[in-house]
Every structure is written in C-alpha cells, then in structure tokens.
C-alpha positions in Angstrom: 55.5 87.5 -85.0 54.5 84.0 -85.0 56.9 83.9 -81.7 53.9 86.3 -79.8 51.3 84.9 -80.8 53.0 81.3 -79.8 53.8 83.2 -76.4 50.6 84.2 -75.8 48.6 80.9 -76.5 51.1 79.7 -74.5 50.1 82.2 -71.5 46.4 82.2 -72.3 46.4 77.9 -71.8 48.7 78.5 -69.0 46.0 80.9 -67.6 43.5 78.5 -68.3 45.1 75.5 -66.6 45.6 77.0 -63.7 42.0 78.8 -63.2 40.7 74.8 -63.3 43.2 73.9 -60.7 41.9 77.2 -58.6 38.8 76.1 -58.8 39.0 72.5 -59.0 36.9 71.8 -55.7 33.8 73.6 -57.6 34.2 72.1 -60.0 33.9 68.6 -58.4 31.1 70.2 -56.3 29.1 71.0 -60.0 30.3 67.2 -61.2 29.0 65.4 -57.9 25.5 67.4 -57.8 24.9 66.5 -61.8 25.5 63.1 -60.7 23.2 63.4 -57.8 20.5 65.2 -60.0 20.7 62.5 -62.8 20.3 59.7 -60.3 17.4 61.4 -58.7 15.6 61.8 -61.9 16.8 57.4 -62.8 14.8 57.0 -59.4 12.0 58.8 -59.8 11.3 57.4 -63.5 11.7 54.3 -62.3 9.2 55.0 -59.5 7.0 56.6 -61.9 7.2 53.1 -63.9 6.3 50.9 -61.0 3.4 52.6 -59.7 1.8 52.4 -63.1 2.8 48.7 -63.2 0.7 48.5 -59.8 -1.7 50.6 -61.4 -2.4 48.2 -64.1 -2.0 45.2 -61.7 -4.8 46.7 -59.2 -7.0 47.2 -62.2 -6.5 43.4 -63.6 -7.1 42.0 -60.1 -10.4 43.8 -59.5 -11.7 42.8 -62.7 -11.1 39.3 -62.0 -12.6 39.6 -58.5 -15.9 41.5 -59.8 -16.4 38.0 -62.6 -16.0 36.0 -59.5 -18.2 37.6 -57.7 -21.2 37.6 -60.7 -20.3 33.7 -60.9 -21.0 33.4 -57.3 -23.9 35.6 -57.7 -25.3 33.7 -60.7 -24.7 30.4 -59.1 -26.3 31.2 -55.9 -29.8 31.6 -57.7 -32.2 28.5 -56.9 -32.7 27.2 -60.4 -28.7 27.2 -60.9 -28.2 25.4 -57.7 -31.2 23.0 -58.5 -29.2 22.4 -61.8 -26.3 21.3 -60.0 -27.9 19.3 -57.7 -30.6 17.3 -59.8 -27.7 15.0 -60.9 -27.2 13.7 -57.4 -31.0 13.0 -56.7 -31.9 16.0 -55.0 -34.8 18.2 -55.6 -36.5 21.7 -54.8 -38.8 21.4 -52.3 -42.8 21.7 -53.0 -43.3 23.8 -49.7 -41.4 25.9 -48.0 -40.4 24.2 -44.1 -42.1 24.5 -41.1 -40.9 26.2 -38.2 -41.3 24.4 -34.8 -41.8 25.9 -31.8 -41.3 25.0 -28.2 -43.4 25.8 -25.4 -41.4 26.3 -22.2 
C-alpha cells in the first residue's frame, strides 16, 4: 500500500512540475506585473511625500513673505522713518513742500 501511495505522490508531483513548466510564461508575466505594480505604488507614495513637503515649504515661505511685508509696511510709516534718521540730524519738515510751476 505504501508503494501505491508513493507512486500516486510521485505522479502528483510530476503533474505539478509539468504544470508549472507548461505555464511558465504566464507565471513570469504575473511576476513582472507584480513587480511593476509594486514599483508604481512606491513611486506614487514618493510623489505624494514630495508634494506634501513642497506644500509645507510654500506655506513657510508665504508666512515669511507676509512677515517681511508687514515689517516693510511698519518701517515706511513717517514716525518710524523719523526715528531712524534722527541720529543723522535730519528732522521732519514742519510744512508741506511747495510746488513750482513754470509758465511757458
């Protein structure tokens, strides 16, 4: 009885190996398709991470630009300018400048 079971097992193994070799091109196709699928998933995840990093960088630069714009706006106020140039002896004008008109 063990001889019959050994023959049956051997026959089954031979059929299995034969089936693999017959369908080897399809198995290779599935392997290549799986590798491409995994590579595509990795590439898309890398792109998503890069997009998120660039969004954060844009946000940081935007905040820095707004901060600099606010500093410029505050620095161009007449009282701020007067305080900055008072060290060099300049004083603000007491009356507005005169407009010179030339008659032709």
